[in-house]
N, C-alpha and C positions, 0 to 999 in steps of 0.2 A: 372311292377316295380320290379327291382331286389332286392335281400336281402341286397346288398351292397350299396344301395342308402341311403345317409345320409341326404337328404334334409328334413328339419323339418319346420313346420308351427307354427308361434307364433301368438296366438290370444290375443289381448289386449282389455279389456273392457274400452273404452274411457270414458263413463259416470261415472263409478266407480273410475277411475283414476282421473278424473277432480274433483269430489266431495272430494276425499281424499286429493288431493293437496290443494284444497281450504280450507278445514278444517285445515290442517297443517299450511297454511299461516295465517289464522285467529288466530290460537293458538299462533303462534310466535309473531304476531303483538300485541296480548293481553298481553303476558308475557313481551314484551319489552315496554309496556305502550304507544304504538303508537295509539291504539284504546281504548276507554273506554266503550266498549259494555259489556252488561251482558253476562255471560257464556252461557246462553240459546241461544243467537244469534251467539256467536262465534262457538258453536257446531251445529248450524242449518244445515250446509251441511251434517251432519251425520244423524240427526233425521228427517228432512223434507222428504227426499225420502222414508224413512221407513214408515212415517205417511201416505204419499200419497198411498203407496202400500197397507197398511192395510185398508185404506178407500175403495179403489177399490175392494179389496178382500171381504170386508164385503158387499159391494153393490152387487157384483156378487153372493155371497152366499144367500143374501136376495132374489134376483131375481130368483135364482134357486129354492128356497123353494116356492116362489109364483107361478111360472110357473108349477111346478110339483105337 
């Protein structure tokens, strides 16, 4: 590959993009009074993946302590 090659690769995290767009859509719908959901559920696309990740991390750490 030459130093003049300008080809670049763009990596897109589809999962993160989807949850962000879903959260933005829910927020807009809530602010426009289209949906009457609680803010907890409007913001769910942001906190549910984080909660799942934390639960998996805790389980892995517990299993590591038990096995070792």
